[in-house]
Steps between C-alpha positions, in 0.01 A plus 500: 500500500677469166662168407710384205627144456804396296590140414875453540515122447274196522479542877630847581278807505562867572212707636509878530240627748408861579309562823325835560651680797196690622328203675835402650563853631155498658589175678828653622315803637244281677773286654692808623183629668451162673857503626462856630231383744750296696837644393750582774756777464713673761326813627149392399237287666407175314253581221574877520797509262437743211410322176790663314754359745341153479517524123866601505587199715283229346422607142779308318438180698121511441540592131743211437272254672186609307679523164656155552157355579364671188769331289409164646124545449523657155735230375260226612205680342687563172611135476145382561356748251742381232444133591868447588586211735810636672769244584733593784562854614509802265799733478366850568690811380396859561639846566515627861154549644561869569573560129148404391264775385145450379541124474734238628645272230690174541615209285446138605691225326390144573435151364165338437401137542568304180258313282542130569436251219484132591609268222355168390504283814386191306860471377637488853627162626477429875628186671326391818742313730357174636636304792373211705654496845670170581617353830855575390414872483360490851816322616719769339307768687530309825876468442519881471298536826730252671815684391353829618480352848855365509705531817875465541704302754873558566753245363880475518562359154601661169240709323256362241255662262187591695685564826469828681837656574590800712787687340711810549556654160715773350490592130736731312576618148865590426568509875208738569240359742147500356320280755551366852275307737691609808597259780152359564458345157192409299301184428496359145331186365736340249339454161265797515444653155536857621881476474736396221564125508878546522476664840317209664715244320807646670342445843376141448721228656646718776476453878428768765806718567629484145611826340465524123626757252388489137430723201182519291487681166148614427359497145466829309120488524487431871246677717568709704708686247758600764645150480458446122828395344688544830718251690408487867724350765312330785643410842254274683519332842246224571383537862245221516309244295138382543324235298135527390233301679168473316177451696308171479169511313292408804223643719718779634591603147135494395409720799771748400312536170175578675341153520377504858455124543840420343350269238762457224247401236291808577818705467568352154144574387528861622833542321344359182198733533731796549708395200185467288407858581854617421499315168166662405638840599814456288311364201275811516806722523662337194176536304466865600860575399445338158178699451663827604796438270268423213301819559818708498603338171159537336404848622593819319545816708736788581602496866495844670847580637339694785330182626820300457688756708242474777539119494883528504486722807259260672731206429806688627315584821380141548851360433650744744249404771557128441877541530463698824268235645773243433748710694687630195665842531373672186701819550768361261257340256402702194169377358514642148165552317642316197515183711120498512412651163421181309296344775313823566417539129371142487283531812361839387414364155337195653294710738367709208419185300321336790303817569386516138390136497321525834310816408401391148388155609359582846736256673510676837490249787161470670439480876499119503832479316659750734371306801642175354839669463487625859409150619797367304734750668361414845580128473870574563425628852408327826171691535353541149182666626698778668689564174173524308362745758816709470463533122135601520554746785647747249381500138843616378650173621293324233690674220766229479264198498273687257794567263616136512148369444461736203833370360361147523201613295735636234697174494178301456387739224827458309503121546150493352641634172856359490617158386543319831685171532616299800858410580618259766754654733728350759452581868855632537463724195174649628636554851830643379710215644660391176 
């Protein structure tokens, strides 16, 4: 096998490989003989078809299969012989198989994994968020839990913010209908942030049976874009009004949160314990994000476009699946690769950087660290032991906890070199409630 390698760029290589045909032709002949033992052809008993007829029928198929396998095997061997770490899939070009004589030649163009240089991490500044949970933070969380369990009771007064209203709605632009609820109507809670404020403001202060007609001009940067800069006319009929009724924080409420004996103090302690775990989780996440950002800024590498393209395709597929699971009809949604290019480039670069650090510093997670991560996962379920058993029933299921545990090792390794300071953070800022 003759091989020549050409360097096109920092990452791109072109390999020309010539494979002798004689061994391949021998393989083709042997395969044809095997097929002839069981071949069926009209007018002949199975296994009694003349070899020439078998060859006429199967030769091209067998040749293409064996030559294709030879390309695959010879490419891998040539890359290994030349110490080339191939990134992504090669682009293979060759003449038709039946045109080859003496030897079969093809050209493979591909990218190699880049050299990754990690900069001076002692210059990196990392802030560790610190937060001491207070009773007020527990109360805020309880308030959220209370509101999540709100019920509504019918009233015959004018609407207020926070009321649930049932409305029949028709929306149009320039006389053209763009939305209608039909005769049955829909329920809306006035003051929800999912709608523009002006819409709810027009419904507040009205009694059941009132019909309202009003216009809303949406800003030019409004999302969805179909309404951006447009004036929409709404015709709304209020069918009914119901006021919110929040549950009392009592034994029944405690039981609804999983406290079997209904003890309210026990409930508060469990909420606080759960919050403490969530705070630790978010602090770790913020630290990890700072570390990863610092690594991307400090590292020097070329990112293979072939790997980025693979990541783009993966992200498109995941986004499509997520939209379908939410009941979105994706037939009219065009997920352009450019939408994911920047994020895919970042995640690919980060993966290469992490791989370099892990391999050079032997930071792979050990069995105890993986088990600790599995135990951490299991605490979110009613039967933690069953979750642990599920993970260890198939070694491939440990890939995710192993990867996360390894990432924690990298974070600890970077923090050991960086300039780390602490910064007090507010509960609402950490929890994203600000």
